[in-house]
C-alpha positions as CSV (number, residue, x, y, z in Angstrom):
1,M,15.5,-22.6,-9.7
2,T,16.2,-23.5,-13.4
3,A,19.0,-22.7,-15.7
4,D,16.2,-20.9,-17.9
5,R,14.5,-19.5,-15.1
6,A,17.5,-18.4,-13.7
7,A,18.6,-16.8,-16.6
8,V,15.1,-14.7,-17.3
9,V,15.2,-13.7,-13.6
10,T,18.4,-12.3,-13.5
11,G,19.3,-11.2,-17.0
12,A,18.5,-9.3,-19.8
13,R,15.0,-9.7,-20.1
14,T,12.0,-8.0,-22.3
15,A,8.7,-7.1,-21.2
16,V,5.8,-6.8,-24.2
17,V,4.1,-3.6,-24.4
18,T,0.6,-3.0,-26.5
19,G,-0.8,-0.3,-27.4
20,A,2.2,2.1,-26.4
21,A,2.0,4.6,-29.8
22,S,-0.3,7.0,-28.4
23,P,1.6,10.5,-27.1
24,H,-0.4,10.6,-24.4
25,G,-0.9,6.8,-23.4
26,I,-0.3,4.5,-20.3
27,G,1.4,2.2,-23.3
28,R,3.6,5.2,-23.6
29,A,4.4,5.9,-20.4
30,T,4.9,2.0,-19.4
31,A,6.7,1.4,-22.0
32,L,9.4,4.5,-21.0
33,L,8.7,3.3,-17.5
34,L,9.8,0.1,-18.0
35,A,13.1,1.2,-19.7
36,S,14.1,3.1,-17.0
37,Q,14.3,0.1,-14.6
38,G,16.7,-1.9,-17.1
39,W,14.2,-3.7,-19.4
40,N,14.2,-4.2,-23.0
41,I,11.4,-3.2,-24.8
42,G,9.4,-4.8,-27.5
43,I,6.0,-2.8,-28.8
44,L,2.9,-3.8,-30.6
45,D,0.8,-1.3,-32.3
46,I,-1.6,-0.8,-34.7
47,D,0.7,2.2,-35.5
48,G,3.5,1.3,-36.8
49,P,5.6,4.6,-37.1
50,G,4.2,5.1,-34.0
51,S,5.6,2.4,-32.2
52,E,8.8,2.7,-34.7
53,A,9.6,6.6,-32.6
54,V,8.6,5.2,-29.0
55,A,11.5,2.5,-29.4
56,S,13.7,4.9,-30.7
57,E,13.4,7.3,-28.1
58,I,13.2,4.0,-25.7
59,T,16.8,3.3,-26.8
60,S,18.8,6.2,-27.2
61,T,17.2,7.2,-24.1
62,Y,17.7,4.2,-21.4
63,H,20.6,2.2,-23.9
64,V,18.3,-0.5,-24.3
65,K,17.2,-3.1,-26.9
66,A,13.7,-1.8,-27.8
67,L,11.7,-3.1,-31.4
68,G,8.3,-1.3,-31.7
69,V,6.6,-3.6,-34.9
70,A,3.0,-2.8,-36.6
71,A,-0.1,-5.4,-35.5
72,D,-3.5,-4.9,-35.1
73,V,-4.1,-6.8,-32.1
74,S,-7.5,-8.2,-33.2
75,N,-5.8,-10.2,-36.0
76,E,-4.3,-13.4,-34.5
77,A,-2.3,-13.7,-37.1
78,E,-0.8,-10.1,-37.2
79,V,-0.5,-11.1,-33.7
80,R,2.4,-14.1,-34.0
81,T,3.8,-12.1,-36.7
82,A,5.2,-9.7,-34.4
83,I,5.8,-11.4,-31.4
84,D,8.1,-14.0,-33.4
85,E,10.0,-10.7,-34.7
86,L,10.3,-9.5,-31.5
87,E,11.7,-12.8,-29.9
88,A,13.6,-13.4,-32.5
89,A,15.6,-9.9,-32.5
90,L,15.0,-8.9,-27.9
91,P,16.0,-10.4,-24.9
92,P,13.7,-13.7,-23.5
93,L,10.2,-12.3,-23.1
94,A,9.8,-12.3,-19.5
95,A,6.8,-9.9,-18.9
96,L,3.9,-8.8,-20.9
97,A,1.4,-5.5,-19.9
98,N,-2.0,-5.4,-22.4
99,I,-3.4,-2.0,-22.7
100,A,-4.6,-1.6,-26.3
101,G,-8.0,-0.9,-26.4
102,V,-10.8,1.2,-28.0
103,S,-12.8,3.2,-26.7
104,S,-16.8,3.8,-27.3
105,P,-19.3,6.3,-26.4
106,V,-22.1,4.7,-28.5
107,P,-25.5,4.5,-26.6
108,Y,-26.6,0.6,-26.9
109,L,-30.0,1.3,-28.5
110,E,-27.6,3.1,-30.8
111,L,-25.1,0.1,-31.3
112,T,-24.5,-2.0,-34.1
113,S,-23.0,-4.8,-34.7
114,D,-19.9,-4.0,-36.2
115,E,-19.4,-1.8,-33.1
116,W,-20.0,-4.5,-31.1
117,H,-17.0,-6.2,-32.7
118,R,-15.1,-4.1,-32.9
119,V,-15.0,-3.0,-29.4
120,I,-14.5,-6.4,-28.5
121,N,-12.4,-7.8,-30.7
122,T,-9.7,-5.1,-30.0
123,N,-10.2,-4.7,-26.0
124,L,-10.8,-8.4,-25.7
125,N,-10.0,-10.7,-28.1
126,G,-6.3,-8.8,-28.3
127,V,-6.0,-9.5,-25.0
128,H,-6.0,-13.0,-25.6
129,Y,-4.1,-12.8,-29.1
130,V,-1.1,-11.2,-27.9
131,T,-1.3,-13.4,-24.5
132,R,-1.6,-16.9,-26.0
133,R,1.5,-15.8,-27.9
134,V,3.6,-14.9,-24.9
135,A,2.7,-17.2,-22.3
136,E,4.1,-19.5,-25.4
137,S,7.7,-18.3,-24.9
138,M,7.1,-17.8,-20.8
139,V,6.6,-21.7,-20.4
140,R,9.6,-22.3,-21.9
141,H,11.4,-20.5,-19.1
142,N,9.0,-20.9,-16.4
143,Y,8.6,-17.5,-15.9
144,G,6.3,-14.6,-16.5
145,R,4.7,-12.0,-15.0
146,I,1.1,-10.8,-17.3
147,V,-0.4,-7.0,-16.7
148,S,-3.6,-6.8,-18.8
149,I,-5.5,-3.0,-18.6
150,S,-9.5,-3.2,-17.4
151,S,-12.0,-1.0,-16.4
152,T,-13.7,0.1,-13.9
153,S,-16.4,0.2,-16.3
154,A,-16.5,-3.7,-16.3
155,Q,-17.3,-3.3,-12.3
156,R,-19.8,-0.2,-12.6
157,G,-21.2,-0.5,-15.7
158,G,-20.0,2.6,-17.8
159,G,-20.2,6.0,-15.8
160,T,-17.1,7.2,-17.3
161,Y,-16.8,7.2,-20.9
162,S,-17.4,4.2,-22.6
163,K,-20.5,2.1,-22.6
164,T,-21.5,-1.6,-23.2
165,P,-19.1,-3.3,-25.4
166,Y,-16.3,-1.5,-23.6
167,S,-17.8,-2.2,-20.3
168,V,-18.4,-6.1,-21.1
169,A,-14.5,-6.5,-22.7
170,K,-13.1,-4.8,-20.0
171,A,-14.8,-7.3,-17.6
172,G,-14.4,-10.3,-19.8
173,V,-10.4,-8.9,-18.8
174,I,-11.1,-8.9,-15.5
175,G,-12.6,-13.4,-15.9
176,L,-9.6,-13.8,-18.5
177,T,-7.2,-13.0,-15.8
178,R,-8.2,-15.1,-13.2
179,A,-8.7,-17.9,-15.4
180,L,-5.1,-18.0,-16.4
181,A,-3.8,-17.1,-13.0
182,R,-5.2,-20.7,-12.2
183,E,-3.6,-21.9,-15.8
184,L,-0.2,-20.8,-15.9
185,G,0.6,-20.5,-12.1
186,P,2.9,-23.9,-12.3
187,F,4.0,-22.8,-14.7
188,G,5.8,-20.1,-12.6
189,I,4.4,-17.6,-14.5
190,T,1.6,-14.3,-12.5
191,V,-1.6,-12.7,-14.0
192,N,-3.1,-9.4,-12.6
193,A,-5.5,-6.7,-13.9
194,I,-5.6,-3.2,-13.6
195,A,-9.0,-1.4,-13.6
196,P,-7.8,2.4,-14.0
197,G,-10.8,5.0,-13.4
198,P,-10.8,8.1,-15.1
199,I,-7.3,8.6,-16.9
200,A,-6.3,12.0,-18.8
201,T,-5.4,10.0,-21.9
202,E,-6.8,10.1,-25.6
203,I,-9.1,7.5,-24.4
204,M,-11.4,9.3,-22.6
205,G,-12.1,11.1,-26.1
206,G,-9.5,13.6,-26.8
207,P,-7.9,16.3,-24.3
208,L,-9.9,16.8,-21.1
209,T,-11.5,20.1,-21.1
210,P,-10.8,22.0,-17.2
211,E,-14.8,21.0,-17.5
212,R,-14.3,17.7,-17.6
213,R,-12.1,17.3,-15.4
214,T,-13.7,19.3,-13.1
215,A,-16.6,17.1,-13.2
216,L,-14.9,13.6,-13.5
217,T,-13.3,14.4,-10.1
218,A,-16.6,14.9,-8.3
219,D,-17.1,11.4,-7.4
220,L,-12.5,11.0,-6.9
221,L,-11.6,11.2,-3.1
222,V,-7.9,12.0,-4.2
223,N,-9.3,15.1,-6.1
224,R,-7.9,14.6,-9.9
225,V,-8.4,12.9,-12.7
226,G,-5.6,10.4,-12.6
227,E,-2.1,10.5,-15.6
228,P,-0.7,8.0,-17.2
229,Q,2.3,8.0,-14.7
230,D,-0.4,6.3,-12.2
231,V,-1.1,3.4,-14.0
232,A,2.0,3.0,-15.3
233,S,3.7,2.9,-11.6
234,A,1.3,0.2,-10.6
235,I,1.7,-2.5,-14.4
236,A,5.9,-2.2,-13.1
237,F,5.2,-2.9,-10.1
238,L,3.3,-5.9,-11.3
239,L,5.7,-6.8,-13.1
240,S,8.2,-6.6,-10.8
241,E,10.2,-9.7,-8.4
242,P,8.7,-7.8,-5.8
243,S,5.0,-9.1,-7.0
244,S,5.7,-12.5,-7.2
245,Y,2.6,-13.6,-4.5
246,I,0.1,-11.5,-6.1
247,T,-1.6,-13.3,-9.1
248,G,-5.4,-13.6,-10.2
249,Q,-6.1,-9.7,-9.0
250,T,-7.8,-7.0,-9.8
251,L,-6.1,-3.6,-8.7
252,N,-7.9,-0.6,-8.9
253,V,-6.2,2.5,-10.1
254,D,-8.9,5.5,-9.8
255,G,-8.6,7.6,-7.1
256,G,-11.4,5.9,-4.7
257,L,-13.8,5.7,-7.1
258,Y,-15.0,2.3,-6.6
259,M,-14.5,0.7,-3.7
260,H,-14.9,-3.1,-3.0
């Protein structure tokens, strides 16, 4: 093990989490869980004040370093500037959780070009922009853990809330994950994806009413809709040392919705 790699594995290190400003989202749950495990946290979110508030909560609660920076993940220049700021202020960037995303319930035949590009740019291009910049840091240390959020919509062609462009973008995340696992593996970097099923977050079109929960639960083997913490726990595992022999995989966290 090189000195740089050893320092990252055993010393102070940072996990970058995108899309962590939403009060009831997977990103916030992930950032808090990782902080509770001793990670320093860098947050990228289009909501600058929200990301700063979560970073402040993390610092005061878990006594680790945290910094929230405003960035639209679909804007490559903003991403690079934001991650430059995180890299300058925090310990080495050793993990990345790509969680930022947008939904789209628009039927295909009503879809505009603007809506198509909005969803693809955030949910797929955004993952690429953030991963590309963070991977530059990881390669220098010969160590890294990357997890990106896909969706069972990528595997089932929709069926929860969002429709075609969302499914296409999330399928792209799976392909990107496999390709990057091959390319970045020689640098000590693992790359995996998680495909959540129905999770009680705002991306499902707002808070789930009892009626919507009942409808969504009908196809689930565990008889409940997922919570952000369910996905956060899976992300934390794939960013941990015990997961070091797992790469190029898509882990479904979906209550048994899609079995393949």
